[in-house]
C-alpha positions in Angstrom: -74.4 -47.2 -3.1 -74.9 -50.5 -1.2 -71.8 -52.7 -1.0 -71.8 -55.7 -3.4 -70.7 -58.5 -1.1 -69.8 -60.9 -3.9 -67.5 -58.5 -5.7 -65.8 -57.5 -2.4 -65.1 -61.1 -1.5 -63.3 -61.7 -4.7 -60.2 -60.0 -3.4 -60.1 -60.9 0.2 -60.2 -63.9 2.4 -61.8 -65.5 5.5 -61.2 -64.8 9.2 -59.4 -62.0 11.0 -56.1 -60.9 9.6 -53.1 -63.0 10.6 -51.4 -59.9 11.8 -54.1 -57.4 12.5 -52.9 -53.8 12.9 -55.7 -51.9 14.5 -55.4 -48.2 14.9 -56.7 -45.8 17.6 -60.4 -45.3 17.3 -61.5 -48.9 17.4 -64.7 -49.2 19.4 -65.4 -45.5 18.9 -66.1 -43.0 16.2 -63.2 -40.8 15.0 -64.1 -38.2 17.7 -63.7 -40.8 20.4 -67.4 -41.2 21.2 -68.9 -44.7 21.3 -70.5 -45.8 18.1 -74.2 -45.6 17.9 -74.7 -47.6 14.6 -74.1 -44.9 12.1 -70.6 -45.0 10.6 -67.4 -46.9 10.4 -64.3 -44.8 10.0 -61.6 -46.6 8.0 -58.6 -44.7 6.8 -56.3 -45.5 3.9 -53.7 -48.0 5.1 -50.0 -48.3 4.6 -48.1 -45.3 5.8 -51.0 -44.3 8.0 -51.4 -40.8 9.4 -50.4 -40.4 13.0 -53.6 -38.5 13.9 -56.8 -37.4 12.4 -55.3 -34.0 11.4 -53.0 -35.6 8.8 -53.2 -34.0 5.4 -56.4 -35.3 3.6 -54.6 -35.3 0.3 -52.2 -38.1 1.5 -52.7 -41.1 -0.8 -51.5 -44.5 0.5 -52.4 -48.1 0.2 -56.0 -49.2 0.9 -57.4 -50.4 4.2 -58.8 -53.8 4.9 -62.1 -54.1 6.9 -62.3 -57.3 8.9 -65.2 -58.8 10.9 -63.5 -57.3 14.0 -64.2 -53.9 12.7 -68.0 -54.7 12.8 -68.0 -56.3 16.3 -69.5 -53.3 18.2 -72.2 -52.5 15.7 -75.8 -53.3 16.5 -77.6 -55.6 14.2 -79.2 -53.8 11.2 -76.9 -50.8 11.4 -75.8 -48.8 8.4 -72.0 -49.0 8.1 -70.5 -46.3 5.9 -67.1 -47.1 4.2 -64.8 -45.2 2.0 -65.4 -46.1 -1.7 -62.0 -47.8 -2.0 -61.9 -49.8 1.2 -61.5 -53.6 0.9 -63.7 -55.9 2.9 -62.7 -59.5 3.8 -65.2 -62.3 3.0 -65.7 -63.0 6.7 -66.6 -59.4 7.3 -69.1 -59.6 4.4 -70.5 -62.8 5.9 -70.9 -61.2 9.3 -72.6 -58.2 7.8 -75.1 -60.4 5.9 -75.7 -62.5 8.9 -76.5 -59.6 11.2 -78.3 -57.4 8.7 -75.6 -54.8 8.6 -75.8 -52.6 5.5 -72.4 -51.8 4.2 -72.5 -48.6 2.1 -69.7 -47.2 0.1 -68.7 -43.6 -0.6 -70.3 -41.9 2.4 -67.1 -41.2 4.3 -63.7 -39.8 3.3 -61.1 -42.6 2.8 -58.6 -40.6 4.9 -60.7 -40.3 8.0 -58.9 -41.7 11.0 -60.3 -44.9 12.5 -59.6 -48.6 12.2 -59.1 -51.4 9.8 -56.4 -54.0 8.9 -53.2 -52.5 7.7 -52.2 -55.6 5.8 -54.1 -57.8 3.3 -54.9 -61.3 4.6 -52.1 -64.0 4.5 -52.4 -67.3 2.8 -50.2 -70.2 3.8 -49.0 -72.1 0.7 -47.1 -75.3 0.5 -46.4 -78.3 -1.7 -44.4 -81.5 -2.2 -42.2 -82.0 -5.3 -45.2 -83.0 -7.4 -46.9 -79.7 -6.7 -44.0 -77.4 -6.9 -44.6 -76.0 -10.4 -48.3 -75.3 -9.7 -47.4 -73.8 -6.3 -45.1 -71.3 -8.0 -47.9 -70.3 -10.3 -50.6 -70.0 -7.6 -48.2 -67.9 -5.5 -48.2 -65.3 -8.3 -52.0 -65.6 -8.6 -52.5 -65.0 -4.9 -50.2 -62.0 -5.0 -52.1 -60.5 -8.0 -55.3 -60.9 -6.0 -53.8 -58.8 -3.2 -53.0 -61.5 -0.6 -49.8 -61.9 1.3 -48.3 -65.4 0.8 -46.5 -67.4 3.4 -44.6 -70.0 1.3 -43.7 -72.9 3.5 -42.0 -74.9 0.7 -40.9 -77.1 -0.8 -38.4 -74.9 -2.7 -37.6 -77.0 -5.7 -38.6 -80.3 -7.4 -36.4 -82.6 -5.3 -38.4 -85.3 -3.5 -40.3 -84.0 -0.5 -42.9 -85.7 1.8 -46.4 -84.3 1.5 -47.3 -84.7 5.2 -44.6 -82.2 6.1 -45.8 -79.4 3.8 -49.5 -80.2 4.7 -48.7 -79.9 8.4 -46.8 -76.7 8.0 -49.7 -75.1 6.2 -52.3 -76.5 8.5 -50.6 -75.3 11.6 -50.4 -71.8 10.3 -54.1 -71.7 9.7 -54.9 -73.4 13.1 -52.9 -70.9 15.1 -54.1 -67.8 13.2 -50.9 -67.0 11.3 -52.8 -67.5 8.1 -56.4 -66.9 7.0 -56.5 -69.8 4.6 -54.1 -72.6 3.6 -53.4 -74.1 0.2 -51.5 -77.4 -0.2 -50.6 -79.0 -3.5 -49.3 -82.5 -4.2 -49.9 -85.0 -7.0 -53.5 -85.9 -6.2 -54.4 -83.7 -3.3 -55.6 -86.7 -1.3 -52.6 -87.4 1.0 -52.2 -83.7 1.9 -55.9 -83.5 2.8 -55.5 -86.5 5.2 -52.4 -85.0 6.8 -53.8 -81.4 7.1 -57.0 -82.7 8.8 -54.9 -84.2 11.6 -54.2 -80.7 12.8 -57.0 -79.7 15.3 -59.1 -76.8 14.0 -58.4 -77.4 10.4 -61.0 -78.4 7.9 -59.1 -79.4 4.7 -60.8 -80.2 1.5 -59.5 -81.8 -1.7 -61.2 -79.9 -4.5 -60.9 -80.5 -8.3 -63.3 -78.0 -9.8 -65.2 -74.9 -8.9 -68.3 -76.8 -7.7 -66.4 -78.8 -5.2 -64.5 -75.7 -4.0 -67.7 -73.8 -3.4 -69.3 -76.8 -1.7 -66.3 -77.2 0.6 -66.6 -73.6 1.8 -70.4 -73.2 1.9 -71.3 -76.6 3.3 -68.2 -77.7 5.1 -66.5 -74.4 6.2 -63.2 -75.6 4.8 -60.2 -73.4 5.7 -57.5 -75.4 3.8 -57.7 -76.1 0.1 -55.8 -79.2 -1.2 -55.1 -79.5 -4.9 -53.8 -82.3 -7.1 -51.3 -81.0 -9.6 -51.8 -84.1 -11.7 -55.4 -83.3 -12.3 -55.4 -79.5 -12.8 -53.9 -77.2 -15.3 -53.0 -73.7 -14.3 -56.2 -72.1 -15.5 -58.3 -74.7 -13.8 -56.3 -74.4 -10.6 -56.8 -70.6 -10.7 -60.6 -71.1 -11.0 -60.8 -73.5 -8.1 -58.7 -71.2 -5.9 -60.8 -68.2 -6.7 -64.0 -70.1 -6.0 -62.7 -71.3 -2.7 -61.5 -67.9 -1.5 -64.7 -66.1 -2.5 -67.4 -68.4 -1.3 -68.7 -67.6 2.2 -69.5 -70.3 4.7 -73.1 -71.3 5.0 -75.1 -70.6 8.2 -77.9 -72.7 9.7 -77.8 -76.4 9.0 -74.3 -76.1 7.5 -72.9 -74.5 10.6 -74.6 -77.0 12.8 -73.1 -79.9 11.0 -69.7 -78.4 11.0 -70.0 -78.0 14.7 -70.5 -81.7 14.9 -67.2 -82.2 13.0 -65.4 -80.1 15.6 -67.2 -82.0 18.3 -65.8 -85.3 17.1 -62.3 -83.7 17.0 -62.6 -82.4 20.5 -63.9 -85.8 21.8 -61.0 -87.7 20.4 -58.4 -85.2 21.5 -59.8 -85.5 25.0 -59.7 -89.3 24.8 -56.3 -89.5 23.3 -54.2 -89.7 26.5 -56.4 -92.6 27.8 -56.1 -94.4 24.5 -52.3 -94.1 24.5 -52.3 -95.6 28.0 -54.4 -98.5 26.9 -57.3 -97.5 29.2 -59.9 -97.7 26.6 
């Protein structure tokens, strides 16, 4: 049966795993031969078997398939997966973009191969105004299968939103987290602060429509929420929409490239500006 990309994306997240754990066999089939566009071997993760001869009856946690797992496959290939493998949204995007046909159930889930050993990590932070909602979303993310890097704040005592926004944004920018979520009273200040970190595209979203737009049109990688405008149910819906919407190719990607171009231009000019040369 062909893989339903939308349903897969519902429990994963964008980009390569923050701590990828790739096992022997990457770049080759389980027998060590280079892949020719037929099958991806992904074994069940967790306490993984040490070699391909491990007992097939062993049942451990599920594997994650990232876009890195698809890197060596020719466009249009059929990629066979175990029926219970999990696929990140970026891997689903890559498959759709390159015409890769992801097909479930054609290989044994205990075949030795490659795949992420841990679910994606989300960096989560807030100021005092967002603390209660952060604690709720932390549980929501865990239930969805993500690892959560909670950067604080740890209680409802006064905290400065630029600090938590920066901590989240830096973890996304340097690859320690796949996405970031920042919560303050309105979500506006955290968005401003997070966007000062190079490589981050932070978006203040207040409903599912804006969350989907932020991802598809703007390739946002940090979600900023206003606790004063969202109840828990609404925040859950916005979060899910953000995490499960793939980025748009074509004109959307071209325009986002222009955003990164502006960032690069001003970073390059910054030393001269500080010296008063411009």
